[in-house]
Structure formats: structure tokens, C-alpha cells
C-alpha positions as CSV (number, residue, x, y, z in Angstrom):
1,Q,-78.5,37.3,20.2
2,V,-75.4,39.2,21.1
3,Q,-74.2,42.0,18.9
4,L,-70.4,42.3,18.3
5,V,-68.5,45.3,16.9
6,E,-64.8,45.1,16.3
7,S,-62.4,48.0,16.2
8,G,-58.7,48.7,16.3
9,G,-57.6,47.5,13.0
10,G,-55.3,49.4,10.7
11,L,-52.0,49.6,8.9
12,V,-48.8,48.7,10.8
13,Q,-45.2,47.9,9.8
14,A,-43.8,44.4,10.4
15,G,-42.7,44.0,13.9
16,G,-45.3,46.5,15.2
17,S,-48.3,46.0,17.5
18,L,-52.0,46.5,17.4
19,R,-54.8,45.8,19.9
20,L,-58.2,44.8,18.6
21,S,-61.3,45.3,20.6
22,C,-64.7,43.7,20.3
23,A,-67.6,45.4,22.1
24,A,-70.6,43.2,22.9
25,S,-74.1,44.1,23.6
26,G,-77.4,42.2,24.0
27,R,-77.2,38.8,25.8
28,T,-74.9,38.6,28.8
29,F,-71.4,38.6,27.4
30,R,-69.9,37.1,30.5
31,N,-71.5,33.7,30.0
32,Y,-70.0,32.9,26.6
33,A,-66.7,31.7,25.2
34,M,-65.3,34.1,22.6
35,G,-63.0,33.7,19.7
36,W,-61.0,35.6,17.2
37,F,-60.7,34.5,13.6
38,R,-59.2,36.0,10.5
39,Q,-59.8,35.7,6.8
40,T,-58.0,36.7,3.6
41,P,-59.5,36.8,0.1
42,G,-60.0,33.3,-1.4
43,K,-59.2,31.5,1.8
44,E,-61.3,30.0,4.6
45,R,-61.8,31.7,7.9
46,E,-58.9,30.8,10.1
47,F,-58.9,30.3,13.9
48,V,-56.7,32.7,15.8
49,A,-57.5,32.5,19.5
50,A,-60.3,31.7,22.0
51,I,-61.0,32.4,25.6
52,N,-63.5,30.8,27.9
53,W,-66.4,32.6,29.6
54,S,-64.5,33.3,32.8
55,G,-61.3,34.3,31.1
56,D,-59.1,31.8,32.8
57,S,-58.5,29.5,29.9
58,T,-57.2,30.4,26.4
59,R,-56.3,28.6,23.2
60,Y,-54.1,29.9,20.3
61,A,-53.3,28.9,16.8
62,D,-49.7,27.8,16.4
63,S,-49.1,30.6,14.0
64,V,-49.7,33.3,16.6
65,K,-48.7,31.6,19.8
66,G,-46.3,33.7,21.8
67,R,-47.1,36.8,19.8
68,F,-50.9,37.3,20.3
69,T,-52.8,37.5,23.6
70,I,-56.6,37.2,23.9
71,S,-58.3,38.7,27.0
72,R,-61.7,39.9,28.1
73,D,-63.2,42.4,30.4
74,N,-66.6,41.0,31.5
75,A,-67.5,44.1,33.4
76,E,-67.1,46.1,30.2
77,S,-68.4,43.4,27.9
78,T,-65.3,43.7,25.7
79,L,-63.0,41.2,24.1
80,Y,-59.4,42.1,23.2
81,L,-56.7,40.7,21.0
82,R,-53.2,42.1,21.6
83,M,-51.0,41.5,18.6
84,N,-47.2,41.9,18.9
85,E,-44.4,41.2,16.4
86,L,-46.8,41.4,13.5
87,K,-45.8,39.8,10.2
88,P,-47.1,40.5,6.7
89,E,-48.8,37.1,6.8
90,D,-51.0,38.3,9.6
91,T,-52.7,40.6,7.2
92,A,-56.4,39.7,7.1
93,V,-59.8,40.8,8.2
94,Y,-60.2,39.9,11.8
95,Y,-63.5,38.8,13.3
96,C,-64.6,38.3,16.8
97,A,-67.2,35.6,17.5
98,A,-69.4,34.3,20.3
99,D,-69.9,30.6,21.2
100,L,-73.5,30.9,22.6
101,R,-73.4,27.6,24.5
102,W,-73.9,28.8,28.1
103,R,-70.7,28.7,30.1
104,T,-69.1,26.0,28.0
105,Y,-65.5,25.1,28.8
106,A,-64.9,23.9,25.3
107,L,-62.5,26.2,23.4
108,T,-63.1,25.2,19.8
109,F,-61.2,26.3,16.7
110,V,-64.1,25.4,14.5
111,P,-65.9,28.4,13.1
112,E,-69.2,26.5,12.9
113,A,-69.3,26.4,16.7
114,Y,-69.6,30.1,16.9
115,S,-73.1,31.5,16.5
116,Q,-72.6,35.2,16.4
117,W,-70.0,37.2,14.4
118,G,-68.9,40.8,14.2
119,Q,-68.5,42.6,10.9
120,G,-64.7,42.4,10.9
121,T,-61.8,44.9,11.1
122,Q,-59.0,45.0,8.6
123,V,-55.4,44.5,9.7
124,T,-52.6,45.2,7.2
125,V,-49.0,44.6,8.0
126,S,-46.5,46.0,5.6
127,S,-43.0,44.6,5.1
């Protein structure tokens, strides 16, 4: 297992920025693709972004492309999500997740492919 703990959420005005972090411990972080998802009450968990194990390939949902950047620091076992130009519709609980298939190059947007999840961090964007 790999344990994941998100941080960095909060309240921000529309047009502002936040950086989320996801600290990993346990199994070797550097071998796994990672993803960010978000969820609002009454809705299914939504894919936001994913990054492969080495950090040289990324994938984004159309709704965040050009505004959000996913990155990772394998030496620090930390995943990041930089969010710029935030909009009220970005308001959600944000979760990081690990795809525990060893060194897979697949960057899937399907939540079921991710085996380990953090507890989530709330992001609220006011208009």
C-alpha cells in the first residue's frame, strides 16, 4: 500500500491560484502513475489530471487544460497540482490517487484504475 495525504486546499477568489500537494509514504512512490480527481456532492468523481511514474507524460481533462499543471517530485515522494485562473466551477473536494500497476505508461482517466486514494482536500472558489 501507499499512503496519500493531500494538502493545500482552501478558499480563493475566481481568477486566483492554489497549489495542492499530495505526500506519499509506504510503497515506492516513484514507480507509480498518479492522478488528481475531484468530486462535488451528488456527482461522480471526475478526472482532473494524471502523470506517469517518471513525470515525462501528463494528461488533463479538457475543463482544466491550460490552467492546471500536474507535476511530481520523486525524490520527495510528492505529487502537485498547480491551479491557475480558478473558476467557481472548480469548487470540489480534490483527491490524489495512485495507479499501483508498476511503471505503467497508461494514463487513465477512469477512477477504478487507481487503487489508493487520499482523504481529499476542499477547494472553494468564490465568484
